[in-house]
Residue, then its C-alpha position, 0 to 999 in steps of 0.5 A: x488503534x494506530x496509523x501504518x503507512x507503507x512505501x514500497x518500489x517496484x522490483x526491477x523485474x516486476x518492470x521486466x514482466x509484461x504490461x498485461x500482466x502488471x496490471x492483472x496484479x495492480x488490478x487485484x491490488x484494488x480489489x483487494x483494497x476495496x475488500x478491506x474497505x467494505x470489512x470495515x478497514x480504513x485503509x488507502x493507497x496510490x502511488x506517488x508521482x513527480x512535479x509533472x504527474x508521472x508515475x515512478x516514485x512508487x506506492x503508499x498505503x495508509x492504513x489504521x490497525x490494533x498494532x504493528x504486527x495486526x497491520x503487517x499481516x494484513x500488507x503481507x495480503x497484498x497481491x503486489x507483494x504476494x506477486x514479488x511485484x514490489x520492495x517494502x516498508x511498514x512503519x508506525x506515524x505517530x501524529x505530534x500532537x497526540x490527535x486522530x487525523x480525520x481523512 
């Protein structure tokens, strides 16, 4: 099992959506996270803020999965991705000391 990190930023077109539509997709994202957690998948998700706690830095998701392809299959079901709200990247994170993180 490895740890994978998805980074994301809103697309310019998603920023033009009505606030209600964007909120609906974000709520669906939260529900998706909760369902994965309930099924036993280790996954954390949140947004990135600046020193004044103002959003705009994008989002970060941490996921434990068997391998990259498994992580990618999971991530591709994220409502934020399915609704084209974000530009995203997925990478594996390998601790330099070989330890397993204790989140």
